[in-house]
N, C-alpha and C positions, 0 to 999 in steps of 0.2 A: 146401310153401309154396304159398299160394294165388296164382294167377297175377294179374298186374297188368292192369287193364282201362282201355284208353284211353277218355277221355270224348269223345263226339261234338262237333262244332263248335258253338260257343256259339249258342244260339237255335234250332237246328234242333230241330223238334218231335218227330221220331221219335228221342227220346233215351232214356237209362236210365229216365226217369220213366215210360215206357210200362209198367214193371213193375207199376205201380199201377192199371191199368185194371180189376182184378178187384173182386170184392165186398168188403164190409168185413172179413169173416173172413180172406179171402186177403190183404188189405192187411197185416194184423198180421204174418203170416209173411214177406211180401215186404219190408216195411219194415226188417227186419233185415239185408237184403242190402245196402242203400244204403250204410252206413257203410264197407263194404269195397271201394268203388270208389276207386281213387287217381287223382287228377287231375294232369295235367302242365302245365296252363296257369297263368299267373300270375293271382293274385288281381286282378280288375278293380277299379280305384279310380275313383271317380265325382266329378265336380265339379258344381257348381251355378251357374246364372246367373239373376240377378233381373231382372225386367222389370216396369215399372209402378211405382206408389208403394205401399209397405207401408200397411196399414190402409185400403186402398182397393179397390173392386170389380175393378179392373184388374191388381192385383198377382199376379205369377205367379213361381213358382220352376222353371225348366227344368233339365233333367239332361243332362249330357254326359260322355263317356268322358275318360280322361286324355289321349287324342290329339285331343281337341276335337270329336269327332262327337256331334251331338245325338240323344238317345235318349227312348224312353219308360220311365219308371220302373215302369209297369204291366206292360209287355210285353217290354222288352229286358233288364231286370236278372233273373238267374237265380233260381229258385225256391230251390235248394240252394246254400249258400255253397261256394266252392271252397277246397281246401287251399292254404295259402300256401306260396310257394317263393322263393328268392332267387337271382339271377344265373343263372337257367335251370337251376338244379340241381333235380331232382325232389324234391318234398317227402318227408320221412320218413314211413315207414308208421305209422299209428296204433298204439299199444300195444293189446293185447287188451282192456284195461279202459278203453280210451279211444276207443270206437267210436260217438261221438255223432254223430247227424244234425244239422247246423247249417243253419239257413235265413236267407236274407237278410231284413232288415226295412228298409223305407223309413220313416224317421221323419217324421211329419207335424206332430205337436204335441209340444213339449217339456214335461216335467213343470213343474207349477206355473204354466203359462200358460193363457190363456183363449180366445184366438182359435181358432175352429173351422177349422183348416187341413185340407185333404184333397186327394187325388189327383183331378184333374179328369177323371173317366172318360169324359166326353162331349165333350172337347176333343182336337184332334189333339196327339199326343205327351204328353198326360195330365200337364201340369205340376201342381205343387201350388198351390192357390188357397184363399182363404178363402170359405167357404160363405156363400151369400146366400139369405135368405128373406124374401119380401114387400119386396124392394128394400133390405133392411138387412143389414149384415155381421152374422154370427152369432158370438156369444161365449157359451161355457158359463158358467152362473152359479156363484157360490162357495156351495156347500151346506154349511152349518156341520156340521162343523168343517174342511171341506176347502177348498183354494184351487186353483181351476182344475182342471186334470187332475192326477190323483195319481200318475201313471206317464208315462213317455215313451210316446206313443201313435202308432201308424202301421199299416202294411199289409205283408203278405207279397206280394211281386210274383209275377206268373204264377199267380195264384189268382182265382176268381170265384165268388161266391155267386149261382148262377144262379136268377133269379125264375121260370124255368119248371120248376125241380126242387123236388119236395116232399120234405122230410127224412122218412125213414121213422120216426124216433123222435118228433119234436115235431109233425109233420104241417103244418110251416110252409114257406113258399117262400123262397128266397134274397132278399137285400136289393139285389142288382144292383151290388155293390161287391167289391173285393178283400177277403180275409178280414182282420179287424183284429187287432192285436197290442198287449197292454199289456206294455211292457218294464219290469221292477221293479228294475233295477239302482240303484246308488247315485250314478251320474252323470247329470247333465241333459244330454240331447243337443240337437242344433240341427235346425231344420227342413230337410229334404232330406238329412240324414246317412243313409248306408246302413251298417248295422251287421249283424253276425252273431250270431244268437241261438240259444240252446239252449231248446227248447220244454219246459215244465213241466206244463201242463195246459190246460184249456179250460172256458169258461163258456158255456152256451147261453141267450143273451139273446134274447127276443122283442120286437121294436120295432114296435109298432102292426101286429101280425099277421105280420110279416116275421122270418125267421131271420137272426140277426146274431151269429154266433159271435165270442167274445173270446178269443184265444189268450193264455195267460199265459207269459212267456218272460223270459230274462235274457240280456244282452249277454255273450258268451263271454269278453270282456276285462274283465269287471267283477271287482273284487276278491272278491265274494261267489259268483261262477259256480261255483267248484269245490265249494262246500258245498251248493249248491242244485241238486239233480237230479231233483226230483220235486215234485208239488204238496203232498205231505205234508211235505217239507222246508221249504217255505215256511210251511206251518201251524205247524210245530214252532218254527222259528227266528224267525218274524216274527208274534207273536201279534196277531191283529186285522187284518192286512193283506188277507187274502182276504174277510173279513166287511165291511171298509170298501169293497173293490172292489164287491161285490154291492150295497151301500148306495147307492154312487155311481151306479152304472148304473141302479139302481131309480128314483132321484129327479132325476136331472139335468135332466130336461125339465120338471119340475113348475113351476118359475118361469115357464116360457113358456106356461103353461096347458094343458100336455099331461098325460095321465094317467101313472101310474107304469108303468114297463116291467115285463114279466113274464119269467119264466125257465122253461126246460125242466129236467127232472130235479130239481125242487123248489128250484132255485137252488144245487145242489150242483156243485162242480167236478168235471169228469172227469178221469182221469189222462192221462199222457203218450202212452201207446200210443193211446188213444182220439183225442187231439188230432191226433196224426200222421195217423190215418185221415182225420179231417175235411180236414185241409190237403190231402192228396193227392187226395181227392175233388174239392175245389174246384180243384185244379190241372187235373184231368181236364175239369172244366167249362170252365175257361179254354182249354185246348187246342182243344176243340170251337168255343169263341167265336172265336179268331183264325184258325181254318181255315174259318170261316164255314159250320160244320155245325150251328150253334145260333142260335136267334133273339137277335140282338145286343142287344135292348132298348135301343137307342140308343147303345151303348158305342162309342167311337172306337178303332179297332184299329191305327191307323197305327204302324208299327215299322220298325226297320232291320235286324232280325237273325232273324226267325222264317221259316225257310225255306219252310214249307208255307202260309204265310199270304198270301192275295190282297191284303192290306193292306200288305204290305212295300214300303217306299219307299227311295229313294237318300238318302245322307247329304246331298246337295245339297237335295233336297226338304224334308228335316227341318230344314235350316238356314233355308230360306225361311219355314217355319212360325214359328220363333222370331223371325226378324228382322221379321216382320210384327206382332208385339206391341209395345206402347209401350215406349220406352226406360226404363231405371231412373230413378226420380226420388226426391226427399226424401219421407220418410214423412208420412202424414197423422196427425192426432191420434187416438189410440185412444179407444175407448169410455170416457166419463167415469165409468161405473158399475162399472168392473172391480173396485173395492175393496169393493163392497157385499156383506154377508152376507145369505144366505136361510136362514131357518129353516123346514124342512120336516118 
């Protein structure tokens, strides 16, 4: 019988994830070890708190734990999802054929919506906000035949696409954000929802010369999760879905006067193993970021749980950050052109 391994305290940077500090080849071998870690902590449940007015530049969604402590969704939510347990009873061991690595995903944008919501990487505690360009709130256009985002869209916490790192395959540097996720399940999520996802593959998008990986994943609680275990499963059971994803990412900025986005690997999706390698690589870049061992590129690293981080703060300091934001107020009128089609 394999011995049980205790998980280090939440947020401490010298964790089991240190296994992934190796090269890409070693990452494949070591990734197989992670599913056999058995965690004894309860799954952390998160709450959100809205501040400001929806559809306005001051709108923010802050995160807090179930006991009311404010946190950063970028830095304080774990990369790898924890096994659930009830009433302090250790979780059951996974079956031999059920050794999936599950990652946390912070949902920023629900499927079929248009507001470009994102983790505010340069603000203390990194709340979700609506992106602003040239003084205007950003909404993605409806590129026919699509309506808004065609999946639940968000980010994997504790990852960072380092702008100082050049990808060996694409020769592009990171886009200075957490790695993006397209969750392709059947349910429409909510902004700020934290879900556990199974990674299926990844797409290498190049956005104006920057590396902008797009992880393809599914909510582990989705009815389709059991039958979707690889990018090929998606291709077989959902004809056209992957092609529509490439088409969407290629064209979504065109209505704003931008050129079409490009892709590495000729726009082909890479498999699950490759995706996990990329995720773990971005996790290592994040570790260097919060430990102040890398050029921060303006990223705000305030957190309450990362033991080796000089930016770690107290719960009281985190509370002061949230209370300094405008109180929640009624929503402003959304962009009147959200129903418009664009034919590109």
